N, C-alpha and C positions, 0 to 999 in steps of 0.2 A: 082181637088185641089193639089196644088203645087208640084212639085217635088222637092224630097228629095234624095241626091248624099251622100250613106254613103261610106268615104273614109276607104278602105279594110285596107290601108297598113296602116293609119293614127290611126286606132283603134288596131293593132296587136302591132305599137309601143309603146302608152301608157300602154297596158296590158302586154308588157314586160317587162316595166319600173317596174310594180305594184308587176309582179311576185320578182324581181329584188330585191325588197325592201321588206325585211320579217316583219313580223308583226302578229307574233304569239299571241297570246291570251295575255294580260297583255303587252306587248312592241308594240303597235302601233303606236306612235309616231312618227316614220319617215317616215310610212307610212302617217300619217295625215299631214306630212309638205308637202309630194311629193303631195298630193291633195291640200291643201292651196294653194302651188306653181302654179300651172295648174289651179284652179281658179279664179286667180289674172291675170295670163297670158291671162283668156279667156275675163276678166271685169266683172265678175261676185262680186256680191256683198259676201261679205266671212264673217262669222260667226266662229271665233276658240272658241271649248268648250273644256275647259280642265278638264276633266274628274276627273282624279287623275293623279299623278307622272307617266310620262312615257305612257301616254295614252290619246288621243282627240278624238273627235271627230269635222269634217269640215262639214258645214253648206254652202252649195253655189245657188246663188239666181239670176235665171235672169229674171228679174222683169217684168211684161207683162204692157199694155198701161191705163191696168183696167178695170173692166164690164167682166171680166172673172171668174171661178172657178182656183182655184192653184192645181197643180200636184206635188208631192214628187216623187223621184226617190230615196229611201235607200238599200242601200248593205252596210253591213257588211265588214270592212278591215282585223279582224281578221281571222287566219287561221285554220284549223281542227289540222292539225299538227306542229310541229317547222321543219320538215326531220334531224331531230338528231338522232330520236327513233332510236332503232338497227335494226328494223324490214322494216325501211325506210329510213335507211342513202344510202344504194346498190342503189335506187331507182331515175332515173333520174328525172322523174316528179313530185318526192316531195322534189325537192330541189328548193329553191330561184335563177334558173337562168333557162328563160323561150327558147325554141327552136322548131323550126316547122319540123313537119316530116310527110307528108303524108294527109298537106291539113290542120292537127291539130295542134293547141298550147298547147305547154306541157308548167309547172311548177307550181309550190307550190300557192296552192292558187287561179289558174285560173277557176278553176269549184267554189268553194264555196269560197268566189264567184266576186273575183277581173275582170275574165272577164265580169259581169253585170256590175262592176265599171265603165268598160272603152266602153262599150255601152255605158252608160248615159253621159259621156264626149263625145263622138263622135256624140250622138243625139245634146246636145248644138250646137257643133261645124257646125254640117251640118244646124242644122236651120240659124244659123250666115250665111253660105256662100250663102247660097237661098235668104237669107234680108227675112225670115219672121218675122214677128211680131206679137206678140200673144197677147190676151188679159188678162188674165189671168199669176200669176206667174207660173216658173217652177222651180223645186229647186232641187238640189242631196244633200242626206244628207250621208255621209262618215260616218258609226259609229264603234264603238269599243265593243268588249264583245258581242258577240251573238250567239258565239257556245257553244252548250250543256252541262255547267259545272256549277259545285259550289263548293265553299268552305267547308271542310267538315273535320273533326280530326284534321293530321298533314298537310294536304292541303289548304293552307291557302295562302293569298296573292293575288294580281291582277291577276295572268297567272290561277287563277281560277275563278275570276267574270266573266262571263257568260252568256247567259241566258239573253239576252236584256240588259245588264247592260248600253250601251254605247246608246239605243234608250229610255231607261228609262231617262236617263239625259237630250236626245237631247227634247222631247216632253216638258218637264217640262221647258224648259228652250231658249224657243219661236220656238223652230221645229215642226209647225202643218202645215198642208195645208187640203185641202178639201178631196183629196184622195191620194194615194199612189201605186207603184208598186215597188215591191218587185221581183228581177231578180234572184231571187234563179232557179238551175237548174230543170226545170219539162219538159224536154223534148217537149217544146212549147204548154202546154197543159195549158190552165186557171183556177188555182189551185180558187174554189171557198170559199172551208175552211180548217183547218190542228186542227188535234186531239191537246191537251194541254201534259202537261206531269206532275205527282207526281212521287216522289222519295220515297222511305219507306227502313228504316232498321229495322230489327227484330233482339233483341240480345238474346243469353241465357246465362246465367250463370252455374259456375262450380268453384270446389274450387282448388286453386294456389297450387300446390304439387310438389315435388320434385319426379324422376319415382321411386323411393330407396322406396316410402312410399305411389304410387298408387296404390297396387296391391288390386282388388276388387272392385276397385271406377272407374274403367274403365265407367261404364253406367252414373257417374257423371260428365265424362269431357264434359267441355261445345262445344267442336266440335262434340263429339257423340251424344249430346243431339241436337244439329242443323240439324243431319240427318231427326232424326225425324221432325223437323218443313220445310226442302225442301221438305219432301214428303207431306206433309201435304198441303204446299204451293202449289205444284205442282199440287193438286187435285183441290185446290182454282181457280186456273188460268183460266180453263174451264168456269166456271162461268162467271168469268167477263165478257169475251172474248166474250161470247155467249148471254151475258145478252142484250137485244135487245135495254133497255137504255143507253147503253153503244154505240150504233150504231151510224153510223153519214150517211147519205145520200147514203146508202149501202156498209159503210166501217165496218166492226169489230174493235172494241179496241184491243188491243195486252200487255200483257205484259212481259216483260224481268227478265231473273234473271241474274243481271250484274255483281255483284261483291260477294264475301265470303272471308271474312277475322277471322282470329284466331288465339293463339299462337304466340310464338316466334320464327322464322327460324335459328336464332342465338343460340335460350337456349330452346333446345327440349328439355331438361331433367327438364323441367318444364310442369305441365299441365295447359291449358292456363285457366285464370280468366274467359274468354268472349269471344264468338265467336258472328259474324256478316251478313247478309245475306243482300243484298241490291237490291231492285226490280225498274222498271221502269216501271209503270203503266201510259197506256197512259189514258186520260181522254177527251170526245167529248165536243166540242164546246159547244155542247147545255146544259151541267152539270156543276153546280156552282163546285168549288176548296170544296168550305166548307161540301157541301155533299159526295164529291168524298174521303176526308179526313174522314170523322165520318164512312163511308163505309168501308175504307181500316182497320181504327184504331179500327172497330167492327172486322174483321178477326183477328187480332193481339188477341185481347181479347180470343176470341174462342180459339183461340191456346193455351192461358195462362192456358184458365180453362180446356182444356184436356192435357195437359202436366204441372201440377201444381208445378210440383219439379223443371224444368227448368229456373226458374227465366226471363221469359218471359218478354221482354218489346217494344214498337215500338216506332219510331218517323218517323215523315213528315217532309222532311228537304228543298225539291224543290217543289213550287206550279206553274207552269206554264202554265196557261190556254191557250188553244185554240182561235183560229179564223175563222170568218166565215164574208162573203160577199154577198148581197143579189146576186140572181140570174139575178133581172132586175135593177140591176145599172147602171146609166150610163157610169161608168168605164166599165164595165166588158163588156156590149154592145160596146163602142169606140174600146175594146181591141179586141173585137172579129172579129169586122168590119177593123180594119185595119190588122188582122193578115191573112185574107181571100184576104186582096187586095194584101199582098205582098207572098202570099202562093198561087197565080194562081186559087183564087176562093174558095179554102179548108178552111172551117171552123176550128176552134183549137178544139180539144176535152177537155173535162171539166172533171177537177178532184177533189180527197181528197187526202189528203197526212196525212202519221200518222207522220212527222220532225215536229219540231218546227220551225217558224220562226218571226221575229219581229213584224210582224201582230198584234202576242198577245197584245202587248202592244199600236200599233199605234193603233188598233181599241179601246180599251179602253178611248182612246182620243177622240173620233170622226172621225177618220180620214178612212174612208172605203180602205182597202187594199184589195187587190188580189195581189197571185204571179204565174206570168209568166215570164221562162225563155229558155235559149235552152238548148241542150242535155249535157249529161253529161257523162265525163270519168272517175270520179271520184272512181269506182272501179275497176278500171286496175292497178294490184297492180304490173305486168311487169314493165310498163312504166311510169306509174304514171298517176296524175291528167292532165285531157287534156280536148277541148273542139274541136268541128268543126270551122273553120275559117268561112267558109261560113253561119254555122247556127248563127254564132256572128252578120255577118253582117245584116242577114234579122230580126234578134231579136233587131236590134238597129234601122231598120226601122220602124219596126212595132210600138218599143216605139214612133218615133220621129211623125208617123200618128197617134198615139193613142192621143200625146199632143195635135197635132194640133183639133183634133177634141177634144176635153174635155175641153181645155182655150180657144178655140176660136181662128181665125185668125183676125188680126185686120185689 
């Protein structure tokens, strides 16, 4: 196979430029413009997709000579955080300014997932440097709105439109390929599937009273009534997590008690008219979302029957299905072979994750998708987001070799 040389400095330089371009969910336009400029300089065919005001997708295509499958590299531009959050403002690696320390590249969004976007760009540059012509097209899709969030209640607007908002627009406007690699940080494991997510609101009701007139009615308080609901939900969660129907390739489902709202902090002289409990219920890709919805709402109906005075109601407001790829798909085989070539003959581990990715949407458009990326430093709360530069270089080489294998060298 043709030798491909990944330019470490060039990769780090572009990744640093990406980090320095803020792109919090809902405000990805500036990052999209950087990507468009880069794609144009590389001689790619560029498609600009204006998802909505202030945010866009950019699709760059390196046309093949024909006769081979097409491969998409897909990566989201939006970052998990803005860096302005009070608990992150003092953390340097959660700011839009890249820096290198001890062989790692730090900066807002580098791990999730501007490092992967930099790898994609470097792959096509390295293929050009080596004079490699491929039979199939290679595409880079830089998309908006992947982060797990949604509009709800007073949280309205573009910054809350995530959960594959950009990739849904992408695939409905021509952004399709035979197969796709998502460079989410997977510790260099080949992720064959991931769980989906269902978000559920459970509410209780109570009288809206002034404190002076609430004597003897504490048990009717919506927040106090919610205590019964929380206890009952905590009884139910193990049944969901241990149900073999909700397991997938050895991984168990999981439920998070994600939020609790009730009353008015600025007016605690009133009892709350309503309290809300929010759950994130992870659903295996082998279970239809309609079935999962029915099952969780059955649980809510059971709560309403158990506590008839509590005014209990439920609402499912996110259904983001999981995704999977066949173990024997050619993309999996090519990716594993390329990994072994780069990592001294060691095959990659396979994995299943319980986080969401845009594979959810892509697979439903017939685009076989696998998640594979380098290690992550996302959970470093002292220095912030970071990636090992050596891992980025190796990952880019794996991507390049995989492209040659699946698209075919002319």
